[in-house]
C-alpha positions, -999 to +999 in steps of 0.1 A: +000+000+000+011+035-007+002+067+012-022+088-009-012+123-020-032+154-012-048+153-047-067+122-036-089+144-014-089+177-033-102+188-067-076+199-092-069+236-093-051+258-119-021+280-112-044+308-099-059+284-074-093+282-093-110+249-097-103+233-131-133+228-154-140+194-168-158+188-202-185+161-198-210+146-222-246+152-214-258+131-244-246+120-278-228+150-292-238+174-263-210+185-241-208+211-212-178+224-192-184+221-154-162+229-124-166+204-095-185+214-063-162+216-033-175+199-002-182+233+014-208+242-012-228+209-012-251+219+017-259+252+000-277+232-027-306+225-003-317+261-004-336+264-037-327+300-044-290+296-036-290+263-055-296+281-088-267+304-081-244+275-072-254+254-103-250+284-126-216+292-111-203+257-119-216+256-155-186+272-172-196+267-209-221+276-221-223+303-195-258+307-182-271+327-153-291+316-123-320+338-135-319+321-169-321+287-153-349+298-130-370+313-158-362+293-189-344+262-177-354+228-192-358+205-162-344+174-180-313+192-194-305+209-161-310+177-142-285+159-165-260+187-159-265+185-122-261+148-123-228+152-141-218+179-117-224+155-088-205+128-106-173+149-113-176+163-078-175+127-064-207+134-045-223+102-033-260+095-031-259+100+007-253+137+002-286+142-017-316+152+004-343+125+003-376+141+012-395+109+006-377+093+035-383+120+060-399+108+092-396+071+083-376+047+104-348+029+086 
């Protein structure tokens, strides 16, 4: 076994310290550039208003605003982008709020 490096726990950053964007495929021939969500921002997604801001700030190309997502966003397309955002951010299912399980014993 080998001791892991710091990069095992941290997202890649450029020389300015900014998160590096990653190009992902949303569907055949459809790509988007996303920056991973750092762990400190994950809990902010539970607030619907801040969630739009967070999502918009992590979609690098094409650049869209939170207001555009809120007013004109296509649920399916945004959901695919968010799913890919979670994937590249290495967010596991346990981080996602599950309202259907609230109040139910395990």
